[in-house]
N, C-alpha and C positions, 0 to 999 in steps of 0.2 A: 429820595423817595423811590419806592418800587412797588409795582402791583403784585398782589398775591396771585399765584397761578390759580387756575380753576380748581385743581385738586386740593391746594392749600385752603382755598376759600370753602370748598365743600366740607372739609374737616372742621372748619369754623362754624358753618351753617348747621352742621349736624349736632352741635352742642345744645343741650337743654338744661333746665334746672336739676334734672336727675341723671342725665347722661353727660358726664364731664369728659372732655376730650383732651385732658392732659395725660402725658406719659410719665412714668416714674423711673428714675435711675438712682440706685442705691449703692453707695460705696462704703465698705467697712474698712477702717483705717487703724493701723497699729502705731502707737506712739513710743514704743520701747526704745527705738534707736535715735531719739532726738537728743539724747545726752542730758536729760533733765530740762531742756528748753521748753518754756510754756507754749502751748498751741491751743488757744481757745477760739471762741467765735470771732473776737476782734482780729486775731492773727489770720484767721481764715478769710475774713472780709478783705484784709490787706492783700492776701494772695490773689483773690479774685479781681480786686481792683487793679492790681498790677498787670493782669492778663486780659482785661476787657478788650484790649486792642486786637486780640486774636479770637475773641468769643463774640463775633459780630452779632448773632441773633439776640444776645442778652441786651443789646442796645436798640432793638427794634420796638417801636411803639405802633400799635394798631390805630389806623385812621379810617373811619367810616366815610363813605362818599355821600354827600347830600342826596336825599330822596332815594338812597340805595340804588343809584343810577348805574353802578358797576361794582365789581369786587373791591373790597377794601384795599388800602395800601399800607406798606410798612414805612414809617418815618424812621430812617436810619440815623444813627448817632444822636439818640435822644438822651436826656438826663436819666441817670440810674441812681436811685436811693438804696444803697446797700444795707442801710439800717432796716429798711422795709423788706427787701428781697432776701436777705440772709438772716435767718431767725434761729435763736437758740431753742433747744428742746431737750428734755431729759426723760429717759425711759424709766419704767418702774423696775424695782428690784425683782429678781437678781440680774437683770440686764442681759438675758440670753436671747437666742434666736426668736423664741415666741414673743417675748416682750418687745423686741424691735419690730417684728412683723405687725403686732397690734398697733404700735405707734404709727407705722407707715399707713395702715388702714385708716386711722383717725385723720391723719394729715390729708390723705387722698380723698376724703369725703367732702371736701369743700372745693368749689370751682375757683379758677384764677380770676382776678380782677382785670377786666378788659381795659380799664382806664390807665393801666400801667403796663410796662413790658411783661409779656406773658410767660413769666417763670418765677419760681421761688426756690430757695434752698434752705434746708433745715440742718443745722449743726447739732447732731444728736449725741448727748453725753449720757453717762451712767451705764455703759455696756460693761460686761464682765471682762476681766483681764486688762483693764485700763484702756480698752479700745474706744473709738468714737465711730460715728457713721455720718455720712453726708447724703442727704436725700435731695435729689433734683426733681422738681415738679415742673415740667415743660410742656407747653401746649403743642399738640400734634401739628397744628398749622405751621409751627416754626420749623419742625424737623422730623423726618422719618427715622427709622432705626439706624440706617447707615450713616446719615448725617449726625445723629445723636452720638454714635460711637466715635466718629471723627471729632465732634465737639468735645466729648469727654476726654479724648486723648490730648487735645490741645490744653485742657484745663489741668492735666496731670503732667508731672515731670518725666516725660518719656524720652527726652533728649539728654545726652550727656553734657556736662558743663552747666554753668549758671544760666538761668532764664533771663531773657531780656524783659525788663519791667518798664512800666510807664506810671507816672503819678498824676497825669492830667489828660483830659480828653476834650476836643472841640465838639460842640453840639450844633446840630442843624436846626434852623427855626421851623416852627410848625407851619404847614401850608395854609393858604387862605381858601375860602369856599370856592371862589372863582377859579383858582388854579386847579382845585380838585375836579371840578365839573369839566373844565377844558381838557384836562388830562384824561378823564374818563371817556369823553367824546372821541378823542384821538385814538385811545386804545380800542374802543368799540369798532372804529373804522378798520384798524389793523386786524382785529379779530375776524371781522366779516371777510377781509381779504384772505384769511387763512382757511375759510370754509371749503373752497374747492380742494385744497390739499387734504383736509380732514375727511371729506367725502371720498377722495381717492384712496386714502389709507384704509378707510372702512371697507370700500368695495374690494380692494386687493385682498384684505383679510378674509372676506366672505368667499371670494373666488378660491383662495387656498383651501378653505374648509370644504367647499364643494368638490374640488379636485382630489382631495385626500381620500385614500382608500380605507382609512381608519374610521371606526364608529365610536362616537362618544357614548359613555355609559348613560343609562336613563337618569341616574342621580345628577350627572353633570349637565345634561341637556334640559333638566327641569329645576333650575336653581331656586324657583319660587315655591318649591314644595318640600322644604326640609321637614323631617318627622317631628312631631311634638316631643318635647323633652322637659325634664325637671328644670333645666337651665333657661328655658324660653318662656318669658312672661314680661309683664310691665316692670321695668327696672326701677328700684328705689334709689334714693340719694346716698345710702350708706355704702361704704367700701370696706371690704375685708381683704387682707393680704397675707400670703404665706409663701415661704421659700424652702428649698431643699438644695443640697449640693451633692453631685456625683463626680467621681474622678473621670476626667476626660479620657485618660488612658483606658479605663474600663469600657467606656462608650466606644472608642475607636477599635479596641480589640473585638468587641462583640459585633460591631458593624462589619468589620473585615471578615470575621469568621462566617457571618451569614451572607456575605456578598451583597450588602446593601450600603446606602449612604448614611452618613450621620443624621441627615434630615429625615430619612425613612425611619430610622430608629426612634427619633424624637416623636414622630407621628405614631409609631407603634406603642411607645410608652403611654402616650396620651390616649390611644385607643383602649389599651388594657385598663387604665385608670377610669376612663369614662364608662367602660363596660361595668366595672365594679360599682360605680356610683349610680348608673342607670338601673342596675338590678336592685340597689338599695332604695332609691328614691322613687323610681317608676314601677318597680316590680317586674321589669322585663328589659331586654336589650336585643330586640329582634329585627332591627333595621339599622343600616349604616347612618351615621350622622354626617352632616355637611360642615366642613370647616373652611374658613377663609384663611389661606396661607399667604401672607404678603411676599411678593417677589419683586425685588428691586430691578430697575433697568438703568441705574446710574450708580456705579461703584467707585466713582472718583474719590480718592482718599483726601482730596482737598475740599470736598463739598461738606459744609457744616450747616446748611439750612435747606428748606424746601422738601417736598415730597415727590419722589420719583419711584413709585412702586404701584403695583396693582394687586388686588386680592384674587388669588387663584382658588377656585372651589375644589376641594379635595375630599374624596369619600373616605370617612373614618370607619373602619370595619368593626364596630363594637359588637356586632352580632356573632363574630367568629370566636369560638371558645378556645381553640388551640393557639397558644402564644406564638409559635413559629409560623403558623399559617397567617396569623394577624400581621406579622412582620412582612411576609411576602405580599399580602394583599395591600399593605400600605405602600410598599415599593412599586407595585403595579399601578395603584391609584395615583401616586405622585407623578410617575412617569407619564401616565395618560393625561393628567391635568396640565403638566408642563407642555406636552406636545400640542394640546388644544390651545393653550395660552399663546404659544408662539405662532400657531396657525392663524388665529384671529388677529394677532398683533398685540404686543405687550403694552402699547401706549394708547389703546383704543379708549378705555374709560377715562384716562387722564386727559386726552385731547378733547373729548366731548364735554367733560366737566367744566371747561372754560365757558360754555354757553349756558350754564345754570343761572337763572335770574335770582339775585340775592333774596328779595323779599318772599317770593313763593317758596324757595328752597327752605328758608327758615321756618315758614309757616307749616310746611309739610312735615318737617322733623319734629316740631312741637306737637303736631297732631298725632304722629306715630308714637311719640314718647308717652303720651297720655292715653293711648289706646291699650286696653287690657288684652293683649294678644302676643303671640310669639313673633320673632323676626321671620319674615317671609323669604329671606334670601339665604340665611345661614343659621347654623346652630350656635357656633362660637368661632372666634379667631384663635389660631394657633400660630405662633411666630418662633422662628429659630434664627437668631442673629449672631454672626461671629463678632466677638468683642476683641479687645486688645490682646495681642499675643505675648506681650512682655509686661512685667509688673510696673505699675505706675507709682508715683509718689505725689503727694500734695503738701507743699511747704516742707518737703524733706521727709514726711511721714509716709510709711509704706501702705499702699492700698492692697489689702489682702483678699477682698472679694468684691465682685460687682454683680448686681441684680438689676433686671429691667422688666417692666411690664407695660403693655399698651392699655388703652382705655376699653371700657365696655361699650358695646354698641346697642342701639335701640332694640329692645325685645330679647336681648341676650345677656344673661347675668354672669357669664364666665369669660375669662381671658387667660390663656396659657402662653407665657413667653419664656423662651430659653435663650440665655446668653452664655457663650463660652468666654472664659477669662483665664489665660495662661494654661494651667493644668486642671481647670474646673469646668464642669457643665452645670450652670446655676439655673434652677427652675424657679419661676415666679408665677403665682396664681393670684388673680384679682377676681373677687366676686362682689355682688351687691349684698344687701342685708338679708334677702329672702331666699337665695339659692342654696346656700350651704350653712349649716350651723357653725362649722369650723372649716375654713379653707384648707387647713392642714390635712383634712380628709383626702383632698385631691393630690397634694404633694406626696403624702405618705403612700397613696395608691400608685403614683407614678414610680416611686422607688420600688414598691412591691412588684409592679409590672416588669421592671427591669430585672429584678432577681428571678422572676418567673421565666423570662426569656432566656437568661443565662443558664439556668438550671436545665431547661428543655434543650438547650443547644449543647449541653455537656460541658459547660464552663463552670468555674467555681462560683458558688453563691455567696462567697465571702467578698464583699465589696471593699475596694481600697479606701482607707480612711484618708480624707484630705485634711492634713494637719493644719493648714493655714486657714481653714474655714471654721465658722462657728459650729459648735456641737449641735447635733440634731435636736 
């Protein structure tokens, strides 16, 4: 048994019937080189079963504390019914990118069952060219982006030679009520003992901010005043999903040419696309948007669970018409946000989240989710996560693409997540049912924004075709 951290628990409490807090990891898999060997859902279940020993979070079961006296706990080494957790699915013909994206949206529209380990996988057949896809639906309380990438790497054949398999697993007995209450009481005492250090960490951060000669931008000093936008409203329970693939070499070439980071360029693509959609849906794009960009403070390659990140508020300059100026504005905004983040302390929110009382926190998020208004902290989350640098295999079959997207947040109907995989930069967009008629509007606009930037920079507007990826 182990206690959820305050930040893990916060991501649990923020879930409501219409704001689902699972993340999505989608792998497209090529079966051509299996030599005719059958690889169906049963074979895939066998692969996952043999590797459960190194996929620890898949055997975590959520245990609530009586009277919500403390954050829940994970019961480790619980029973796992792979017939339930790994499910067959078939996409509609012709089985291209759009049909797969629509299937993912339908699967994403239902929350995870908290009475079971908080994950599901879908073995998706019917794709063109004889490919399959595997969709992992994992609760954010289990793992952040870095932990999910490490977990995915463990599930794939990234090591040379045969995989060490297991065919049986010991399980731990469920805890009794008395044990849970006693454990909660002891952890409360430990948490109270950490208060002086948390106060000291906070005070040191405030002192660094006061001593700094830099000035935070008005947008970043007033995080509770993001501008109204078409994407900010009461979120419904429907999910729509869309993807696009760019060549990582094109992205790196453009970033190097402009003297910015890959992350700056991702923000600029998002800014250009959101400008286009703001003009279409709102009729104007005259004020920068506020994006929450997750920044990790634990990059341990062995970490496969837990959340060690904070959301840094970054100004997204959708009001800037010139594409190259937008890139430079994103570069300056990201640098300013990172500096402020390190001044105040990267673990500030995470440390204080340990003191959120469970019942009031859940009630607050239910109230906010039912309130017909925009998110008062941010307009949308935008993530950029480095994925595996080498091609993986599952059961010997080659993984050709990986996509990932985080959840929607209360009052915000969009999420943009970018994952790199070997030679690809893979864009994923999640929206609710009311924000966009078609989420491919946003992925298409991001590709158009990239072409616009390259053209303005004097680079070729002919993008490299990623042969291993699904056709647009």
